[in-house]
C-alpha positions as CSV (number, residue, x, y, z in Angstrom):
1,M,1.3,8.3,-6.5
2,H,-1.1,6.2,-4.5
3,L,-0.6,5.9,-0.7
4,Y,-1.9,3.0,1.3
5,F,-1.4,3.9,4.9
6,G,-2.0,1.8,8.0
7,T,-2.0,2.7,11.6
8,R,-3.9,1.8,14.8
9,H,-6.5,4.5,15.3
10,P,-7.3,7.8,13.5
11,A,-7.8,9.7,16.7
12,S,-4.3,9.0,18.0
13,D,-2.2,8.0,15.0
14,A,-3.2,10.3,12.1
15,L,0.0,12.2,12.6
16,Y,0.3,13.4,9.0
17,A,-3.4,13.7,8.1
18,E,-3.1,17.4,7.3
19,E,0.0,17.0,5.2
20,L,-1.5,14.0,3.3
21,A,-4.7,16.0,2.6
22,N,-2.6,18.9,1.3
23,W,-0.5,16.7,-0.9
24,K,-3.6,15.1,-2.3
25,E,-5.2,18.5,-2.9
26,G,-1.9,19.7,-4.5
27,G,-1.6,16.7,-6.8
28,Q,1.5,15.2,-5.3
29,L,-0.7,12.2,-4.2
30,T,-3.5,10.8,-6.5
31,S,-5.1,8.9,-3.6
32,V,-4.8,8.1,0.1
33,S,-6.3,4.9,1.4
34,N,-6.2,4.4,5.2
35,A,-6.5,1.2,7.2
36,Y,-7.0,1.4,11.0
37,S,-6.5,-1.8,13.0
38,R,-8.0,-0.7,16.3
39,T,-11.4,0.6,15.3
40,A,-14.9,-0.9,15.3
41,T,-14.2,-2.2,11.8
42,P,-10.5,-3.1,11.9
43,A,-8.5,-3.2,8.6
44,Y,-4.9,-3.7,7.7
45,V,-2.9,-2.4,4.7
46,Q,-3.2,-5.8,3.0
47,D,-7.0,-5.6,3.3
48,I,-7.2,-2.2,1.5
49,L,-4.7,-3.5,-1.2
50,R,-7.0,-6.5,-1.9
51,K,-10.0,-4.2,-2.2
52,D,-8.1,-2.1,-4.7
53,A,-6.7,-5.2,-6.6
54,N,-7.9,-4.2,-10.1
55,R,-6.3,-0.7,-10.0
56,L,-3.1,-2.1,-8.4
57,G,-2.7,-4.8,-11.0
58,K,-3.2,-2.2,-13.8
59,L,-0.7,0.2,-12.3
60,V,2.0,-2.4,-11.9
61,A,1.3,-3.8,-15.4
62,D,1.8,-0.2,-16.7
63,G,5.2,0.0,-15.0
64,G,4.3,1.2,-11.5
65,Q,6.6,0.8,-8.6
66,I,5.8,-0.4,-5.1
67,L,7.5,0.9,-2.0
68,V,6.7,-0.7,1.4
69,C,7.7,0.9,4.7
70,G,6.8,-0.3,8.2
71,G,6.9,-3.3,10.4
72,R,8.0,-6.8,9.3
73,E,4.6,-8.4,9.9
74,M,2.8,-5.7,7.9
75,A,5.4,-6.1,5.1
76,A,4.9,-9.9,5.0
77,G,1.1,-9.4,4.8
78,V,1.5,-6.8,2.1
79,A,3.8,-9.1,0.1
80,A,1.4,-12.0,0.3
81,A,-1.5,-9.8,-0.8
82,L,0.5,-8.4,-3.7
83,A,1.5,-11.9,-4.8
84,D,-2.1,-12.9,-4.9
85,I,-3.1,-9.7,-6.7
86,L,-0.4,-9.9,-9.4
87,A,-0.4,-13.7,-10.0
88,P,-3.2,-13.6,-12.6
89,Q,-1.0,-11.3,-14.7
90,G,2.0,-13.5,-14.3
91,I,3.9,-10.8,-12.3
92,G,5.9,-11.9,-9.2
93,L,7.5,-9.8,-6.5
94,A,10.9,-11.3,-7.4
95,T,10.6,-10.0,-10.9
96,L,9.6,-6.5,-9.6
97,K,12.5,-6.6,-7.2
98,A,14.9,-7.5,-10.0
99,E,13.5,-4.6,-12.1
100,G,13.9,-2.2,-9.3
101,R,10.1,-1.7,-9.0
102,Y,9.6,-3.2,-5.5
103,A,11.5,-2.2,-2.4
104,E,11.0,-2.6,1.3
105,D,12.2,-0.5,4.2
106,V,11.0,-2.6,7.2
107,Y,11.9,-3.0,10.8
């Protein structure tokens, strides 16, 4: 499992940093990629997804699932990034949703 996690600032919002590190060390998570929007070099989840486009495309092509949880604006940005990432493979989010491989829990 690969986690792409976005929040405002690591000093105030890294609420589960210890747990995430333990899960990575224990093998429950393969990777953890963080995006912080209120730092000297702001980044958003969709930014780190685009940087990892090759791996994401391969994971999805190999049957991977995508679960998105968070705010509506973030989810819209993530959906747009994923659409761009998966388009060259001819994979769309509607197809992934129909296959039960894409789900959102947004607020």
